[in-house]
N, C-alpha and C positions, 0 to 999 in steps of 0.2 A: 696538410692535406699528404696524399698519397694516391698514387694508381693513375692511368690513363683517363678514366672516365671522371675523375676532379679534375685532372690538368686540361683537359676541354672545356672546362667550365670557366677556367682562370680568365682568359682574353675576355670573355663576356660580362664577368665581374668587375673587370677593371673598366671595360668600357661603360658599363655601367654605373662607375663612380665609388666602387668599392675597394679599400685596400685590401689585398691578399697577401697574406703572411704565411711561408709554408714553414711548420714546426719541425724539426730534428726532434726525436725522443730516444732514450735507451730501448732496445728490443730483448725480449726473450728469444731463447733460455740464457742466451750471455747475463743478462740481467733479469730479476725476478721482481714481478708483480708486487709494489706499486709502482716501482721506479718510473713506468711509461707515462701513468698519469700525473704522476708528481712533477714529470720534465713538462707535459701541457700544461697543466697549472700555471708554474712558474714563468711559462711563457707568457699567458695571460695578464699575469700580476706584473710582468717585465712591460709590456704592451701600454699598461695603464700607467706606468710609473712614466713613461717618457710619450706621453701623447703628441708633445710639440714637435719630436724627431720624425716623425712619423705623419703627421696632420690627419689624426685619428680622432675620434669620437669615443673616448674612454666609457660612455655609457651604454654604447652601442657596439659589442663584440659578438660576432657569430662565430660557430664551429661549423665545419663541413670536414667530411673526409669518406673514405671508402673501406671497406671492409674491416682490418685491424684499424685503421683510421677512422672509420665510422664508428667501431667501438668505443674508441677513445672520445669522439667528439659526444656520443651519446652518455657518456660516464662523465664527462665534463660538464653536460649539460643537467644532470640530474644530481649532482652532487656538491656541497658546500663546504665550509670548514669544517663541519662536524665528521666529515668523514675520517680527516686526519690526514689527509693526502696533499694540505697546504704546508710545505717544509720549504728549508731553504732561503732564497733573498725575495724581497719585495712585499714582505708578510703585511705591511700597512695597505696593501690593495685586495681586492676583491678577485677571486679566479671564477667568478661566476659569469657566464655568457647570458646574450639576450635571444638568441635563437639557435638552432641547429640542424643541419643537414644531415641526413645519415643513410650513406649509400650501402646498402647490404652487409650493416655491419651486425655481429652476435649479439644479443642482447641477454640470453639468458645461458650461461655458459654450463647450469648444471641439468638441460633438459638429456634426457636418454638418447632421444633419437639424434640428437647432436652430438653430445659428448662421446658416444659410443661408435660412432661411425668409423669404421677403420681407415677411410680416405680422409678424415678430417686430422687438421696438422695443428689446430688451435693448442690441445694438450700439451704438444711436442713445445710448442712457443713459451709454454708455462712452465717448462721444465720437469713437467711430472706426467706421467701417463697413469695416475691413482685417480680414478674419476670421483672416489670419494674426499678428495683432498679438498681442504674449506676454501682455498684459494680461488677456486671456479665461483663459487657463491659470492665471495666478495668482490670480485671482478666483473660480477652479472649486473648492468645498469637496470634491469628491472627492479634488482631489490634496494633500490634507493629513489625511486620515482615518487612525487610529492606534488601537491598542489601548487606551489610556487615555481615550479619548475618553467623553463622558456618554452615558448613553440616548436614543435619539430615538424618537418617534412620528412620522411624516411621514403627512401626509392631501392626498389628489389627485384630482381627479375623472378619470374614464375617458375623458370627451370634452373635455378641456381641448386647446384649439386655439392657446393661447399657449404654455406650456410642457408640452412632451409628458409624458405619465404615464412614457415612459421615463425620464426625468431623476429622479423620484422614485425607480424601481425600481432603477436604478444605484446612488443613494446607499444605498440599505437593502443590498442588496447588497456594495457594498465595506465598510459599517460590520459587517455580519456575518461578512464574511470576515476580518475583523481582530477578531474576538470582542468586538465591541459591541453591547448588547441596541439591537436596533431592529424596530420593526413599522410596515408600512403598510397604511394604511386607503385603499383605493379607494372613492370614492364615485360609484355607479352612476348614469350618464346625466346627469354633471354637468361643465359646463364649467369655464372659468376663475373663481377664485371663488364656483364651486359653483352657478352660475346653473345653471338646467335647460336641456339642450341642448336646442336646435332638433331635432325629428324631421323 
């Protein structure tokens, strides 16, 4: 998890009986994709390897994150070992999750109205400003959606100027088209991070 909107959820989740684990991962541009999703997948495999240490159910692990964390949560939810990102330790365990909560994460990094936006910091985070670089398609959750993906809950502000609402709508439609349960909750008059949009 990352950012205030997910941090505020942690006490509620804990009080409801959930174990909450905050995962640190390598970030761009210092580290190039797919380092970050490799780290997140390794964290899931680690938790599955030591459920007794954390009193967790290894068959019921969900992912939640916002913005770049939402992007990684979504990517984690739609990919399995075939993506090639299960590397490192604990490889006898699966990195698949059983539910995803995606707060305003980018879903299609190749979308022209998103990638070419001069205010967008995503290309910088990937270490390139070449909008034709194949890394953007490789890192786009919409390109991995399949019928065996877990249920998704997606939340997005209707006034988000950093990650357009169309990104979450696109992901929801792709999930539903593949028979995956998905719900998009649009937060009215909310910008990126759900801060109140200026009038």
